[in-house]
mmJSON file of the N, C-alpha and C atoms, coordinates in Angstrom:
{"data_MODEL":{"atom_site":{
"group_PDB":["ATOM","ATOM","ATOM","ATOM","ATOM","ATOM","ATOM","ATOM","ATOM","ATOM","ATOM","ATOM","ATOM","ATOM","ATOM","ATOM","ATOM","ATOM","ATOM","ATOM","ATOM","ATOM","ATOM","ATOM","ATOM","ATOM","ATOM","ATOM","ATOM","ATOM","ATOM","ATOM","ATOM","ATOM","ATOM","ATOM","ATOM","ATOM","ATOM","ATOM","ATOM","ATOM","ATOM","ATOM","ATOM","ATOM","ATOM","ATOM","ATOM","ATOM","ATOM","ATOM","ATOM","ATOM","ATOM","ATOM","ATOM","ATOM","ATOM","ATOM","ATOM","ATOM","ATOM","ATOM","ATOM","ATOM","ATOM","ATOM","ATOM","ATOM","ATOM","ATOM","ATOM","ATOM","ATOM","ATOM","ATOM","ATOM","ATOM","ATOM","ATOM","ATOM","ATOM","ATOM","ATOM","ATOM","ATOM","ATOM","ATOM","ATOM","ATOM","ATOM","ATOM","ATOM","ATOM","ATOM","ATOM","ATOM","ATOM","ATOM","ATOM","ATOM","ATOM","ATOM","ATOM","ATOM","ATOM","ATOM","ATOM","ATOM","ATOM","ATOM","ATOM","ATOM","ATOM","ATOM","ATOM","ATOM","ATOM","ATOM","ATOM","ATOM","ATOM","ATOM","ATOM","ATOM","ATOM","ATOM","ATOM","ATOM","ATOM","ATOM","ATOM","ATOM","ATOM","ATOM","ATOM","ATOM","ATOM","ATOM","ATOM","ATOM","ATOM","ATOM","ATOM","ATOM","ATOM","ATOM","ATOM","ATOM","ATOM","ATOM","ATOM","ATOM","ATOM","ATOM","ATOM","ATOM","ATOM","ATOM","ATOM","ATOM","ATOM","ATOM","ATOM","ATOM","ATOM","ATOM","ATOM","ATOM","ATOM","ATOM","ATOM","ATOM","ATOM","ATOM","ATOM","ATOM","ATOM","ATOM","ATOM","ATOM","ATOM","ATOM","ATOM","ATOM","ATOM","ATOM","ATOM","ATOM","ATOM","ATOM","ATOM","ATOM","ATOM","ATOM","ATOM","ATOM","ATOM","ATOM","ATOM","ATOM","ATOM","ATOM","ATOM","ATOM","ATOM","ATOM","ATOM","ATOM","ATOM","ATOM","ATOM","ATOM","ATOM","ATOM","ATOM","ATOM","ATOM","ATOM","ATOM","ATOM","ATOM","ATOM","ATOM","ATOM","ATOM","ATOM","ATOM","ATOM","ATOM","ATOM","ATOM","ATOM"],
"id":[1,2,3,4,5,6,7,8,9,10,11,12,13,14,15,16,17,18,19,20,21,22,23,24,25,26,27,28,29,30,31,32,33,34,35,36,37,38,39,40,41,42,43,44,45,46,47,48,49,50,51,52,53,54,55,56,57,58,59,60,61,62,63,64,65,66,67,68,69,70,71,72,73,74,75,76,77,78,79,80,81,82,83,84,85,86,87,88,89,90,91,92,93,94,95,96,97,98,99,100,101,102,103,104,105,106,107,108,109,110,111,112,113,114,115,116,117,118,119,120,121,122,123,124,125,126,127,128,129,130,131,132,133,134,135,136,137,138,139,140,141,142,143,144,145,146,147,148,149,150,151,152,153,154,155,156,157,158,159,160,161,162,163,164,165,166,167,168,169,170,171,172,173,174,175,176,177,178,179,180,181,182,183,184,185,186,187,188,189,190,191,192,193,194,195,196,197,198,199,200,201,202,203,204,205,206,207,208,209,210,211,212,213,214,215,216,217,218,219,220,221,222,223,224,225,226,227,228,229,230,231,232,233,234],
"type_symbol":["N","C","C","N","C","C","N","C","C","N","C","C","N","C","C","N","C","C","N","C","C","N","C","C","N","C","C","N","C","C","N","C","C","N","C","C","N","C","C","N","C","C","N","C","C","N","C","C","N","C","C","N","C","C","N","C","C","N","C","C","N","C","C","N","C","C","N","C","C","N","C","C","N","C","C","N","C","C","N","C","C","N","C","C","N","C","C","N","C","C","N","C","C","N","C","C","N","C","C","N","C","C","N","C","C","N","C","C","N","C","C","N","C","C","N","C","C","N","C","C","N","C","C","N","C","C","N","C","C","N","C","C","N","C","C","N","C","C","N","C","C","N","C","C","N","C","C","N","C","C","N","C","C","N","C","C","N","C","C","N","C","C","N","C","C","N","C","C","N","C","C","N","C","C","N","C","C","N","C","C","N","C","C","N","C","C","N","C","C","N","C","C","N","C","C","N","C","C","N","C","C","N","C","C","N","C","C","N","C","C","N","C","C","N","C","C","N","C","C","N","C","C","N","C","C","N","C","C","N","C","C","N","C","C"],
"label_atom_id":["N","CA","C","N","CA","C","N","CA","C","N","CA","C","N","CA","C","N","CA","C","N","CA","C","N","CA","C","N","CA","C","N","CA","C","N","CA","C","N","CA","C","N","CA","C","N","CA","C","N","CA","C","N","CA","C","N","CA","C","N","CA","C","N","CA","C","N","CA","C","N","CA","C","N","CA","C","N","CA","C","N","CA","C","N","CA","C","N","CA","C","N","CA","C","N","CA","C","N","CA","C","N","CA","C","N","CA","C","N","CA","C","N","CA","C","N","CA","C","N","CA","C","N","CA","C","N","CA","C","N","CA","C","N","CA","C","N","CA","C","N","CA","C","N","CA","C","N","CA","C","N","CA","C","N","CA","C","N","CA","C","N","CA","C","N","CA","C","N","CA","C","N","CA","C","N","CA","C","N","CA","C","N","CA","C","N","CA","C","N","CA","C","N","CA","C","N","CA","C","N","CA","C","N","CA","C","N","CA","C","N","CA","C","N","CA","C","N","CA","C","N","CA","C","N","CA","C","N","CA","C","N","CA","C","N","CA","C","N","CA","C","N","CA","C","N","CA","C","N","CA","C","N","CA","C","N","CA","C","N","CA","C","N","CA","C","N","CA","C","N","CA","C"],
"label_alt_id":[null,null,null,null,null,null,null,null,null,null,null,null,null,null,null,null,null,null,null,null,null,null,null,null,null,null,null,null,null,null,null,null,null,null,null,null,null,null,null,null,null,null,null,null,null,null,null,null,null,null,null,null,null,null,null,null,null,null,null,null,null,null,null,null,null,null,null,null,null,null,null,null,null,null,null,null,null,null,null,null,null,null,null,null,null,null,null,null,null,null,null,null,null,null,null,null,null,null,null,null,null,null,null,null,null,null,null,null,null,null,null,null,null,null,null,null,null,null,null,null,null,null,null,null,null,null,null,null,null,null,null,null,null,null,null,null,null,null,null,null,null,null,null,null,null,null,null,null,null,null,null,null,null,null,null,null,null,null,null,null,null,null,null,null,null,null,null,null,null,null,null,null,null,null,null,null,null,null,null,null,null,null,null,null,null,null,null,null,null,null,null,null,null,null,null,null,null,null,null,null,null,null,null,null,null,null,null,null,null,null,null,null,null,null,null,null,null,null,null,null,null,null,null,null,null,null,null,null,null,null,null,null,null,null],
"label_comp_id":["MET","MET","MET","ALA","ALA","ALA","LYS","LYS","LYS","ASP","ASP","ASP","ALA","ALA","ALA","ILE","ILE","ILE","VAL","VAL","VAL","ALA","ALA","ALA","GLU","GLU","GLU","ASN","ASN","ASN","LEU","LEU","LEU","THR","THR","THR","TYR","TYR","TYR","ARG","ARG","ARG","TYR","TYR","TYR","GLY","GLY","GLY","ASP","ASP","ASP","LEU","LEU","LEU","THR","THR","THR","ALA","ALA","ALA","VAL","VAL","VAL","ASP","ASP","ASP","HIS","HIS","HIS","ILE","ILE","ILE","SER","SER","SER","PHE","PHE","PHE","ALA","ALA","ALA","VAL","VAL","VAL","LYS","LYS","LYS","GLU","GLU","GLU","GLY","GLY","GLY","GLU","GLU","GLU","ILE","ILE","ILE","LEU","LEU","LEU","GLY","GLY","GLY","PHE","PHE","PHE","LEU","LEU","LEU","GLY","GLY","GLY","PRO","PRO","PRO","ASN","ASN","ASN","GLY","GLY","GLY","ALA","ALA","ALA","GLY","GLY","GLY","LYS","LYS","LYS","THR","THR","THR","THR","THR","THR","THR","THR","THR","VAL","VAL","VAL","LYS","LYS","LYS","VAL","VAL","VAL","LEU","LEU","LEU","THR","THR","THR","GLY","GLY","GLY","GLN","GLN","GLN","PHE","PHE","PHE","LEU","LEU","LEU","PRO","PRO","PRO","MET","MET","MET","GLU","GLU","GLU","GLY","GLY","GLY","ARG","ARG","ARG","ALA","ALA","ALA","LEU","LEU","LEU","ILE","ILE","ILE","LEU","LEU","LEU","GLY","GLY","GLY","LYS","LYS","LYS","ASP","ASP","ASP","ILE","ILE","ILE","SER","SER","SER","LYS","LYS","LYS","ASP","ASP","ASP","ARG","ARG","ARG","GLU","GLU","GLU","GLU","GLU","GLU","ILE","ILE","ILE","GLN","GLN","GLN","ALA","ALA","ALA"],
"label_asym_id":["A","A","A","A","A","A","A","A","A","A","A","A","A","A","A","A","A","A","A","A","A","A","A","A","A","A","A","A","A","A","A","A","A","A","A","A","A","A","A","A","A","A","A","A","A","A","A","A","A","A","A","A","A","A","A","A","A","A","A","A","A","A","A","A","A","A","A","A","A","A","A","A","A","A","A","A","A","A","A","A","A","A","A","A","A","A","A","A","A","A","A","A","A","A","A","A","A","A","A","A","A","A","A","A","A","A","A","A","A","A","A","A","A","A","A","A","A","A","A","A","A","A","A","A","A","A","A","A","A","A","A","A","A","A","A","A","A","A","A","A","A","A","A","A","A","A","A","A","A","A","A","A","A","A","A","A","A","A","A","A","A","A","A","A","A","A","A","A","A","A","A","A","A","A","A","A","A","A","A","A","A","A","A","A","A","A","A","A","A","A","A","A","A","A","A","A","A","A","A","A","A","A","A","A","A","A","A","A","A","A","A","A","A","A","A","A","A","A","A","A","A","A","A","A","A","A","A","A","A","A","A","A","A","A"],
"label_entity_id":["1","1","1","1","1","1","1","1","1","1","1","1","1","1","1","1","1","1","1","1","1","1","1","1","1","1","1","1","1","1","1","1","1","1","1","1","1","1","1","1","1","1","1","1","1","1","1","1","1","1","1","1","1","1","1","1","1","1","1","1","1","1","1","1","1","1","1","1","1","1","1","1","1","1","1","1","1","1","1","1","1","1","1","1","1","1","1","1","1","1","1","1","1","1","1","1","1","1","1","1","1","1","1","1","1","1","1","1","1","1","1","1","1","1","1","1","1","1","1","1","1","1","1","1","1","1","1","1","1","1","1","1","1","1","1","1","1","1","1","1","1","1","1","1","1","1","1","1","1","1","1","1","1","1","1","1","1","1","1","1","1","1","1","1","1","1","1","1","1","1","1","1","1","1","1","1","1","1","1","1","1","1","1","1","1","1","1","1","1","1","1","1","1","1","1","1","1","1","1","1","1","1","1","1","1","1","1","1","1","1","1","1","1","1","1","1","1","1","1","1","1","1","1","1","1","1","1","1","1","1","1","1","1","1"],
"label_seq_id":[1,1,1,2,2,2,3,3,3,4,4,4,5,5,5,6,6,6,7,7,7,8,8,8,9,9,9,10,10,10,11,11,11,12,12,12,13,13,13,14,14,14,15,15,15,16,16,16,17,17,17,18,18,18,19,19,19,20,20,20,21,21,21,22,22,22,23,23,23,24,24,24,25,25,25,26,26,26,27,27,27,28,28,28,29,29,29,30,30,30,31,31,31,32,32,32,33,33,33,34,34,34,35,35,35,36,36,36,37,37,37,38,38,38,39,39,39,40,40,40,41,41,41,42,42,42,43,43,43,44,44,44,45,45,45,46,46,46,47,47,47,48,48,48,49,49,49,50,50,50,51,51,51,52,52,52,53,53,53,54,54,54,55,55,55,56,56,56,57,57,57,58,58,58,59,59,59,60,60,60,61,61,61,62,62,62,63,63,63,64,64,64,65,65,65,66,66,66,67,67,67,68,68,68,69,69,69,70,70,70,71,71,71,72,72,72,73,73,73,74,74,74,75,75,75,76,76,76,77,77,77,78,78,78],
"pdbx_PDB_ins_code":[null,null,null,null,null,null,null,null,null,null,null,null,null,null,null,null,null,null,null,null,null,null,null,null,null,null,null,null,null,null,null,null,null,null,null,null,null,null,null,null,null,null,null,null,null,null,null,null,null,null,null,null,null,null,null,null,null,null,null,null,null,null,null,null,null,null,null,null,null,null,null,null,null,null,null,null,null,null,null,null,null,null,null,null,null,null,null,null,null,null,null,null,null,null,null,null,null,null,null,null,null,null,null,null,null,null,null,null,null,null,null,null,null,null,null,null,null,null,null,null,null,null,null,null,null,null,null,null,null,null,null,null,null,null,null,null,null,null,null,null,null,null,null,null,null,null,null,null,null,null,null,null,null,null,null,null,null,null,null,null,null,null,null,null,null,null,null,null,null,null,null,null,null,null,null,null,null,null,null,null,null,null,null,null,null,null,null,null,null,null,null,null,null,null,null,null,null,null,null,null,null,null,null,null,null,null,null,null,null,null,null,null,null,null,null,null,null,null,null,null,null,null,null,null,null,null,null,null,null,null,null,null,null,null],
"Cartn_x":[99.147,100.053,100.639,102.162,102.736,102.748,102.785,102.746,104.039,103.994,105.411,106.139,107.229,108.183,108.642,109.024,109.771,109.333,108.945,108.523,109.47,110.184,110.397,110.038,109.73,108.811,109.531,110.246,110.879,111.751,112.542,113.302,114.571,114.79,115.986,116.778,118.009,118.772,120.027,120.398,121.296,122.44,123.625,124.669,124.954,124.388,124.712,124.173,124.952,124.769,124.927,125.466,125.724,124.357,123.628,122.607,123.12,122.9,123.539,122.522,121.068,119.971,119.06,118.837,118.216,116.873,115.706,114.433,114.394,115.061,114.647,113.329,112.846,111.587,111.793,111.228,111.613,110.478,110.175,109.568,109.873,109.864,110.514,109.475,108.83,107.655,108.471,107.454,107.803,108.458,109.632,110.29,111.393,111.289,112.325,113.496,114.401,115.844,116.323,116.993,117.169,118.748,119.589,120.948,121.206,122.033,122.35,123.794,123.74,125.064,125.314,126.763,126.803,128.474,128.633,130.147,130.351,131.367,131.409,131.216,130.063,129.614,128.183,127.58,126.249,125.138,125.421,124.095,123.594,124.574,123.802,123.888,124.955,124.885,123.71,123.855,122.937,121.628,121.153,119.837,119.362,120.427,120.301,120.283,120.799,120.704,119.223,118.823,117.623,116.172,116.553,115.734,115.596,116.527,117.122,116.486,116.199,116.019,117.189,118.321,119.47,119.46,118.923,118.566,117.329,116.861,115.329,115.508,114.393,114.581,114.027,115.087,114.836,113.384,113.138,112.02,111.592,110.533,110.005,109.488,109.142,108.988,109.389,109.437,110.25,109.166,108.493,107.718,108.4,108.362,108.854,107.6,107.343,105.993,104.958,104.814,103.75,103.879,104.472,104.987,105.951,105.739,106.535,107.736,108.718,110.216,110.161,109.553,109.69,108.843,107.576,106.463,106.839,107.211,107.283,108.575,109.556,111.136,111.256,110.811,111.257,110.71,109.28,108.53,109.467,109.687,110.512,111.912,112.52,113.771,113.959,112.741,112.616,112.853],
"Cartn_y":[99.372,98.545,99.504,99.125,99.826,99.733,100.731,100.479,100.118,99.436,99.244,100.653,100.552,101.768,101.674,100.388,99.766,98.471,98.302,96.961,96.62,95.689,95.122,93.657,93.718,92.333,91.936,90.943,90.13,91.048,91.748,93.187,92.444,92.955,92.226,93.359,93.295,94.13,93.556,93.799,93.096,94.306,93.954,94.732,93.778,94.064,93.062,91.788,90.617,89.386,89.143,89.934,89.684,90.241,89.323,89.492,89.985,91.07,91.582,91.356,91.679,91.469,90.559,89.414,88.243,88.168,88.494,88.39,88.381,89.598,89.616,90.374,89.889,90.303,90.52,91.592,91.954,93.104,93.098,94.687,95.172,96.295,97.008,98.047,97.541,98.579,99.877,100.817,102.249,101.748,102.396,102.308,101.288,100.354,99.285,99.425,98.749,99.163,97.984,98.179,97.157,97.392,96.306,95.808,95.119,95.494,94.756,94.108,92.999,92.098,91.098,91.116,89.882,90.082,89.134,89.325,90.421,90.827,91.759,91.179,91.914,91.411,90.687,90.874,90.253,90.913,92.438,93.176,94.155,94.439,95.445,96.714,97.17,98.589,98.961,97.795,97.761,97.97,97.149,97.156,98.539,99.133,100.438,101.337,101.157,102.229,101.988,101.008,100.758,101.421,101.288,101.932,103.127,103.904,105.465,105.793,104.963,105.633,105.969,105.642,105.861,105.128,103.689,102.546,102.074,101.952,101.358,99.951,99.243,97.795,97.407,96.302,95.582,94.576,93.881,93.201,93.587,93.317,93.422,94.758,95.294,96.6,97.117,98.166,98.761,99.987,99.75,100.909,101.702,102.687,103.691,104.222,104.094,104.864,104.676,103.565,103.221,103.881,104.457,104.877,104.072,103.852,102.922,103.742,103.264,103.955,104.038,103.164,103.328,104.289,104.637,105.749,106.966,106.983,108.215,108.749,108.431,108.586,110.182,110.948,112.351,112.706,112.319,112.559,111.955,110.764,109.967,110.66,110.86,111.323,112.833,113.731,114.97,115.17],
"Cartn_z":[173.304,172.526,171.494,171.297,170.427,169.072,168.145,166.882,166.255,164.873,164.41,163.874,164.06,163.837,162.376,162.419,161.032,160.723,159.454,159.118,157.916,157.743,156.462,156.059,154.789,154.443,153.09,153.458,152.202,151.438,152.035,151.568,150.747,149.699,148.903,148.143,148.182,147.674,147.07,145.641,144.947,144.153,144.136,143.562,142.434,141.164,140.02,140.348,140.41,140.396,141.817,142.731,144.386,144.93,145.923,146.676,148.05,148.236,149.626,150.665,150.34,151.561,150.561,151.521,150.891,151.383,151.195,151.431,153.063,153.701,155.241,155.495,156.601,156.981,158.824,159.24,160.852,160.964,162.274,162.568,163.941,164.013,165.416,165.937,167.085,167.707,168.12,168.09,168.725,170.207,170.38,171.81,171.753,170.941,170.769,170.33,170.822,170.311,169.355,168.113,167.384,166.888,166.992,166.512,165.448,164.697,163.405,163.83,163.916,164.169,163.053,162.418,161.671,160.911,160.367,159.945,158.629,158.152,157.244,156.231,155.335,154.169,154.262,155.394,155.808,155.081,155.046,154.419,155.332,156.464,157.476,157.01,156.586,156.01,154.991,153.843,152.753,153.391,154.221,155.046,155.573,156.21,156.901,155.663,154.432,153.664,152.769,152.601,152.087,153.223,154.498,155.651,155.566,155.061,155.124,153.778,152.897,151.53,150.763,150.903,150.185,148.94,149.341,148.014,148.371,147.181,147.119,146.855,147.64,147.648,146.363,145.841,144.574,144.689,145.819,145.971,147.447,147.755,148.97,149.217,150.662,151.228,152.576,152.632,154.251,154.234,155.427,155.986,157.131,157.258,158.282,158.811,160.129,160.72,159.883,158.912,158.231,156.963,156.459,155.321,154.402,153.226,152.138,151.748,151.872,151.648,150.038,149.376,147.825,147.352,147.991,147.712,148.273,149.586,150.481,150.82,149.964,150.404,150.932,150.398,150.354,151.895,152.16,153.476,154.569,154.243,155.319,155.573,154.785,154.709,155.64,155.525,156.044,157.437],
"occupancy":[1.0,1.0,1.0,1.0,1.0,1.0,1.0,1.0,1.0,1.0,1.0,1.0,1.0,1.0,1.0,1.0,1.0,1.0,1.0,1.0,1.0,1.0,1.0,1.0,1.0,1.0,1.0,1.0,1.0,1.0,1.0,1.0,1.0,1.0,1.0,1.0,1.0,1.0,1.0,1.0,1.0,1.0,1.0,1.0,1.0,1.0,1.0,1.0,1.0,1.0,1.0,1.0,1.0,1.0,1.0,1.0,1.0,1.0,1.0,1.0,1.0,1.0,1.0,1.0,1.0,1.0,1.0,1.0,1.0,1.0,1.0,1.0,1.0,1.0,1.0,1.0,1.0,1.0,1.0,1.0,1.0,1.0,1.0,1.0,1.0,1.0,1.0,1.0,1.0,1.0,1.0,1.0,1.0,1.0,1.0,1.0,1.0,1.0,1.0,1.0,1.0,1.0,1.0,1.0,1.0,1.0,1.0,1.0,1.0,1.0,1.0,1.0,1.0,1.0,1.0,1.0,1.0,1.0,1.0,1.0,1.0,1.0,1.0,1.0,1.0,1.0,1.0,1.0,1.0,1.0,1.0,1.0,1.0,1.0,1.0,1.0,1.0,1.0,1.0,1.0,1.0,1.0,1.0,1.0,1.0,1.0,1.0,1.0,1.0,1.0,1.0,1.0,1.0,1.0,1.0,1.0,1.0,1.0,1.0,1.0,1.0,1.0,1.0,1.0,1.0,1.0,1.0,1.0,1.0,1.0,1.0,1.0,1.0,1.0,1.0,1.0,1.0,1.0,1.0,1.0,1.0,1.0,1.0,1.0,1.0,1.0,1.0,1.0,1.0,1.0,1.0,1.0,1.0,1.0,1.0,1.0,1.0,1.0,1.0,1.0,1.0,1.0,1.0,1.0,1.0,1.0,1.0,1.0,1.0,1.0,1.0,1.0,1.0,1.0,1.0,1.0,1.0,1.0,1.0,1.0,1.0,1.0,1.0,1.0,1.0,1.0,1.0,1.0,1.0,1.0,1.0,1.0,1.0,1.0],
"B_iso_or_equiv":[0.0,0.0,0.0,0.0,0.0,0.0,0.0,0.0,0.0,0.0,0.0,0.0,0.0,0.0,0.0,0.0,0.0,0.0,0.0,0.0,0.0,0.0,0.0,0.0,0.0,0.0,0.0,0.0,0.0,0.0,0.0,0.0,0.0,0.0,0.0,0.0,0.0,0.0,0.0,0.0,0.0,0.0,0.0,0.0,0.0,0.0,0.0,0.0,0.0,0.0,0.0,0.0,0.0,0.0,0.0,0.0,0.0,0.0,0.0,0.0,0.0,0.0,0.0,0.0,0.0,0.0,0.0,0.0,0.0,0.0,0.0,0.0,0.0,0.0,0.0,0.0,0.0,0.0,0.0,0.0,0.0,0.0,0.0,0.0,0.0,0.0,0.0,0.0,0.0,0.0,0.0,0.0,0.0,0.0,0.0,0.0,0.0,0.0,0.0,0.0,0.0,0.0,0.0,0.0,0.0,0.0,0.0,0.0,0.0,0.0,0.0,0.0,0.0,0.0,0.0,0.0,0.0,0.0,0.0,0.0,0.0,0.0,0.0,0.0,0.0,0.0,0.0,0.0,0.0,0.0,0.0,0.0,0.0,0.0,0.0,0.0,0.0,0.0,0.0,0.0,0.0,0.0,0.0,0.0,0.0,0.0,0.0,0.0,0.0,0.0,0.0,0.0,0.0,0.0,0.0,0.0,0.0,0.0,0.0,0.0,0.0,0.0,0.0,0.0,0.0,0.0,0.0,0.0,0.0,0.0,0.0,0.0,0.0,0.0,0.0,0.0,0.0,0.0,0.0,0.0,0.0,0.0,0.0,0.0,0.0,0.0,0.0,0.0,0.0,0.0,0.0,0.0,0.0,0.0,0.0,0.0,0.0,0.0,0.0,0.0,0.0,0.0,0.0,0.0,0.0,0.0,0.0,0.0,0.0,0.0,0.0,0.0,0.0,0.0,0.0,0.0,0.0,0.0,0.0,0.0,0.0,0.0,0.0,0.0,0.0,0.0,0.0,0.0,0.0,0.0,0.0,0.0,0.0,0.0],
"pdbx_formal_charge":[null,null,null,null,null,null,null,null,null,null,null,null,null,null,null,null,null,null,null,null,null,null,null,null,null,null,null,null,null,null,null,null,null,null,null,null,null,null,null,null,null,null,null,null,null,null,null,null,null,null,null,null,null,null,null,null,null,null,null,null,null,null,null,null,null,null,null,null,null,null,null,null,null,null,null,null,null,null,null,null,null,null,null,null,null,null,null,null,null,null,null,null,null,null,null,null,null,null,null,null,null,null,null,null,null,null,null,null,null,null,null,null,null,null,null,null,null,null,null,null,null,null,null,null,null,null,null,null,null,null,null,null,null,null,null,null,null,null,null,null,null,null,null,null,null,null,null,null,null,null,null,null,null,null,null,null,null,null,null,null,null,null,null,null,null,null,null,null,null,null,null,null,null,null,null,null,null,null,null,null,null,null,null,null,null,null,null,null,null,null,null,null,null,null,null,null,null,null,null,null,null,null,null,null,null,null,null,null,null,null,null,null,null,null,null,null,null,null,null,null,null,null,null,null,null,null,null,null,null,null,null,null,null,null],
"auth_seq_id":[1,1,1,2,2,2,3,3,3,4,4,4,5,5,5,6,6,6,7,7,7,8,8,8,9,9,9,10,10,10,11,11,11,12,12,12,13,13,13,14,14,14,15,15,15,16,16,16,17,17,17,18,18,18,19,19,19,20,20,20,21,21,21,22,22,22,23,23,23,24,24,24,25,25,25,26,26,26,27,27,27,28,28,28,29,29,29,30,30,30,31,31,31,32,32,32,33,33,33,34,34,34,35,35,35,36,36,36,37,37,37,38,38,38,39,39,39,40,40,40,41,41,41,42,42,42,43,43,43,44,44,44,45,45,45,46,46,46,47,47,47,48,48,48,49,49,49,50,50,50,51,51,51,52,52,52,53,53,53,54,54,54,55,55,55,56,56,56,57,57,57,58,58,58,59,59,59,60,60,60,61,61,61,62,62,62,63,63,63,64,64,64,65,65,65,66,66,66,67,67,67,68,68,68,69,69,69,70,70,70,71,71,71,72,72,72,73,73,73,74,74,74,75,75,75,76,76,76,77,77,77,78,78,78],
"auth_comp_id":["MET","MET","MET","ALA","ALA","ALA","LYS","LYS","LYS","ASP","ASP","ASP","ALA","ALA","ALA","ILE","ILE","ILE","VAL","VAL","VAL","ALA","ALA","ALA","GLU","GLU","GLU","ASN","ASN","ASN","LEU","LEU","LEU","THR","THR","THR","TYR","TYR","TYR","ARG","ARG","ARG","TYR","TYR","TYR","GLY","GLY","GLY","ASP","ASP","ASP","LEU","LEU","LEU","THR","THR","THR","ALA","ALA","ALA","VAL","VAL","VAL","ASP","ASP","ASP","HIS","HIS","HIS","ILE","ILE","ILE","SER","SER","SER","PHE","PHE","PHE","ALA","ALA","ALA","VAL","VAL","VAL","LYS","LYS","LYS","GLU","GLU","GLU","GLY","GLY","GLY","GLU","GLU","GLU","ILE","ILE","ILE","LEU","LEU","LEU","GLY","GLY","GLY","PHE","PHE","PHE","LEU","LEU","LEU","GLY","GLY","GLY","PRO","PRO","PRO","ASN","ASN","ASN","GLY","GLY","GLY","ALA","ALA","ALA","GLY","GLY","GLY","LYS","LYS","LYS","THR","THR","THR","THR","THR","THR","THR","THR","THR","VAL","VAL","VAL","LYS","LYS","LYS","VAL","VAL","VAL","LEU","LEU","LEU","THR","THR","THR","GLY","GLY","GLY","GLN","GLN","GLN","PHE","PHE","PHE","LEU","LEU","LEU","PRO","PRO","PRO","MET","MET","MET","GLU","GLU","GLU","GLY","GLY","GLY","ARG","ARG","ARG","ALA","ALA","ALA","LEU","LEU","LEU","ILE","ILE","ILE","LEU","LEU","LEU","GLY","GLY","GLY","LYS","LYS","LYS","ASP","ASP","ASP","ILE","ILE","ILE","SER","SER","SER","LYS","LYS","LYS","ASP","ASP","ASP","ARG","ARG","ARG","GLU","GLU","GLU","GLU","GLU","GLU","ILE","ILE","ILE","GLN","GLN","GLN","ALA","ALA","ALA"],
"auth_asym_id":["A","A","A","A","A","A","A","A","A","A","A","A","A","A","A","A","A","A","A","A","A","A","A","A","A","A","A","A","A","A","A","A","A","A","A","A","A","A","A","A","A","A","A","A","A","A","A","A","A","A","A","A","A","A","A","A","A","A","A","A","A","A","A","A","A","A","A","A","A","A","A","A","A","A","A","A","A","A","A","A","A","A","A","A","A","A","A","A","A","A","A","A","A","A","A","A","A","A","A","A","A","A","A","A","A","A","A","A","A","A","A","A","A","A","A","A","A","A","A","A","A","A","A","A","A","A","A","A","A","A","A","A","A","A","A","A","A","A","A","A","A","A","A","A","A","A","A","A","A","A","A","A","A","A","A","A","A","A","A","A","A","A","A","A","A","A","A","A","A","A","A","A","A","A","A","A","A","A","A","A","A","A","A","A","A","A","A","A","A","A","A","A","A","A","A","A","A","A","A","A","A","A","A","A","A","A","A","A","A","A","A","A","A","A","A","A","A","A","A","A","A","A","A","A","A","A","A","A","A","A","A","A","A","A"],
"auth_atom_id":["N","CA","C","N","CA","C","N","CA","C","N","CA","C","N","CA","C","N","CA","C","N","CA","C","N","CA","C","N","CA","C","N","CA","C","N","CA","C","N","CA","C","N","CA","C","N","CA","C","N","CA","C","N","CA","C","N","CA","C","N","CA","C","N","CA","C","N","CA","C","N","CA","C","N","CA","C","N","CA","C","N","CA","C","N","CA","C","N","CA","C","N","CA","C","N","CA","C","N","CA","C","N","CA","C","N","CA","C","N","CA","C","N","CA","C","N","CA","C","N","CA","C","N","CA","C","N","CA","C","N","CA","C","N","CA","C","N","CA","C","N","CA","C","N","CA","C","N","CA","C","N","CA","C","N","CA","C","N","CA","C","N","CA","C","N","CA","C","N","CA","C","N","CA","C","N","CA","C","N","CA","C","N","CA","C","N","CA","C","N","CA","C","N","CA","C","N","CA","C","N","CA","C","N","CA","C","N","CA","C","N","CA","C","N","CA","C","N","CA","C","N","CA","C","N","CA","C","N","CA","C","N","CA","C","N","CA","C","N","CA","C","N","CA","C","N","CA","C","N","CA","C","N","CA","C","N","CA","C","N","CA","C","N","CA","C","N","CA","C","N","CA","C"],
"pdbx_PDB_model_num":[1,1,1,1,1,1,1,1,1,1,1,1,1,1,1,1,1,1,1,1,1,1,1,1,1,1,1,1,1,1,1,1,1,1,1,1,1,1,1,1,1,1,1,1,1,1,1,1,1,1,1,1,1,1,1,1,1,1,1,1,1,1,1,1,1,1,1,1,1,1,1,1,1,1,1,1,1,1,1,1,1,1,1,1,1,1,1,1,1,1,1,1,1,1,1,1,1,1,1,1,1,1,1,1,1,1,1,1,1,1,1,1,1,1,1,1,1,1,1,1,1,1,1,1,1,1,1,1,1,1,1,1,1,1,1,1,1,1,1,1,1,1,1,1,1,1,1,1,1,1,1,1,1,1,1,1,1,1,1,1,1,1,1,1,1,1,1,1,1,1,1,1,1,1,1,1,1,1,1,1,1,1,1,1,1,1,1,1,1,1,1,1,1,1,1,1,1,1,1,1,1,1,1,1,1,1,1,1,1,1,1,1,1,1,1,1,1,1,1,1,1,1,1,1,1,1,1,1,1,1,1,1,1,1]
}}}
């Protein structure tokens, strides 16, 4: 059984009063392909920036290969 490569749990990010990513949750198994689709301003780029450690989540958490982006950002980005 494949392990989770990416896990987002109640992931939230705001720009001031604007909520760009609002409590999204999903998991991607190793070997799966994920696509983000949606209109401009839907939070796709912001979600990717959180998952890559460019931004830290304001609520919730993101795990990459079991490592928490908020705690292990440098290791994940290496």
